[in-house]
N, C-alpha and C positions, 0 to 999 in steps of 0.2 A: 833466444829458447833453445834454436838450433844446435847452438855451440854445446850445451848443458845436454842435451839431449842425445847429441853425437857420439859427446865425451864417453857419457854413461856405456851406451850401449857398445861402445869399440871395445872402452875397458873390462866391460864384465867380460866381454868373450874373448876377448886376447887373453885373458887372464886365466880361463879354465885350462890347465893342467901346467900352465906355468912355474918356472921355479919359486916364486914366491909364493903360490899357493900349496906346492908343496912344503916347502917350509912351514907355512899356516898349521900343515896339518902335522909336520915334525915338533914343532913347538904345541900343539894342544895336547901331544900325548906327552911330551917330557915334563909339562907344567901342571898339567891338569886344571886348569884357571883361565877359561874361558874370555871373560869380561876386563882382565887387565892386560891378556893376549890383543882383543880386538883394539881394546884403545893404543896399544902399542903400534899395531898395523892402522891406524887411524892416524898418531902424531905423525908415523913416518910417511904417510902417503902425501898429507895435506905439504911436510916443507919437501921434500921430493918434488911431486906431480908440480907445488908451484913453482919452484927452481925452474923446471923443464917445460913448463909454458911460459913464464915467465921468459927465456930464453930464446922459445920460439917466436911468440909476440915479436921481442927486441930485433930478433934477425932478422922477421919478414919487415918491421919498420923497415930498416935499416937496407936492406936488400931489395924494397919492394920493384918490381921489376916483372917483365912476362917471363924471362928464364929462369926467374926463381919459383914463379908458379908452377911450373912445367919442373921444376926439382923436386915442388913438396908434392906435386901431383905423381913423381915417380917413387917418393919415398914411401909412399900410401900402397903403391901398386907391390913394392917391394915387401913392405908389411905384409902382404897380403900371402908372400910365397917364404919368407920368414914365421909366418905361425901356421905350418904345415908342417914343420919341423918338432917335434915332440919334446919338449924340457927334461932337465933330470936334476937332481938336486945334486953335483957331482962333490959337494964340500959340505962341514957341517959347519956354514959359515956364523953361526948366533954364537956370543958368549960361551963361557959354562952356568950351567945353573947354581953353581955353589956363588958364585961370585957376583950373579945381579939375578933381580929378582923376574919375573914374567914380562913385568911391563916395560924396565928398560931394555932387557935381552931381545925384548921383539922390537922395538922401537929401532934400537940398532943395526941388530940385524935386517929390518925390512927395507931399510935406508939404504944403508951398504950392497946389500941383492940385488934392489930396484936399480941401482947407477948402471947404465950402459942394457938394461933391460928392455926385451922388447914394448914392454907398455908405458916407461919413460920414454923411448923414442916416438911412440906414438904419440904420446903427450905434447912433446916438442914439435912434432908435426903438426898436432891438433892447435896448439898456440899459432904456428906460423898463418896456419889457413884461418882460424878466426880472427887473429887480434884479439881475443877475450881471454885473460888470464885469470879473471875468477870463476867464470863461468865451466873454462874447461880443469881449472884445477878442481871446483866444486864436483863436476860434472866426472874425471877419471876417479877421482876419489871415491866417489859412490859407486862409478862403477868395480874397485876395487873391493869396498864393503860388499856388495852385492856376490861376488865373485869369493871372500874368504871369509866372512862371519859364518854361513854354513861348514865352510870346509873346519873352521875352529870348534864348532858345534858337531860335526858328526865325523871331521876325521878320517881314515882309511876308509870306513864304511861308504864315505861318497864317490870315492875311486871307483869301489867296489859294481857302482850301479850306473854311474854317468859314462856315455859313451863319448870320450874323448875326441876322439876321430870326428865324427860328425860335428863338434860344435868348434874342434879346430878350421875345419870346411867352410863352418858359419862363418866362423869371424874372419876367415881369409879372404872370403866374400865378401865382407864386409867392408873391410880396405881396399879390395880391389873395387870396387863400385864408389868408394871415396875418391881413389885415385884418378878410375876415369872420370868421374864428373868433375873433379876438378880439371882434370884435362881438356876436358869439352869444353869447359867455359873459359881455359886461359886461350883457346885455341878458337873462343870465338863460333861457336856451334852454337850455345843459345843465348840470345837476344842480344 
């Protein structure tokens, strides 16, 4: 349960203001069909985060050692710093609406934009930390849905009322706490 709850909280907070959340807003204003967009986000996230959690868990089981646990702790601390940097949607990464419908466009765009994104990197680190691909995938997917479903329904209005700077600081603090906790456990400071 710890893997599920931690994964949900970390990704829900990290996703606020992230480029994939901005993409959800762009898609919602372009297609004006929230249910296919939400379904596309769900399918893309399940696929992307399952692979990320699997990579994290497999790498952790192969490289299980004290130095690797220090690396995992450092990755969470680095994610804390990265979370403080606001994302912008630089390009228009989704296919043209005339070519694909809302579901297909969203699924493809979210899967591709999530590659190398901080929530995907966090999912890899969570998979390595907890060695539980299913709980991490469910948690990170739930976190993505918690952050993106309101963005789809409320669109650009959401950005006017959510203090993104405060949320980024909270998410960064969460990553930092997890990183320091793993660091302390690895150093043998607890039990």
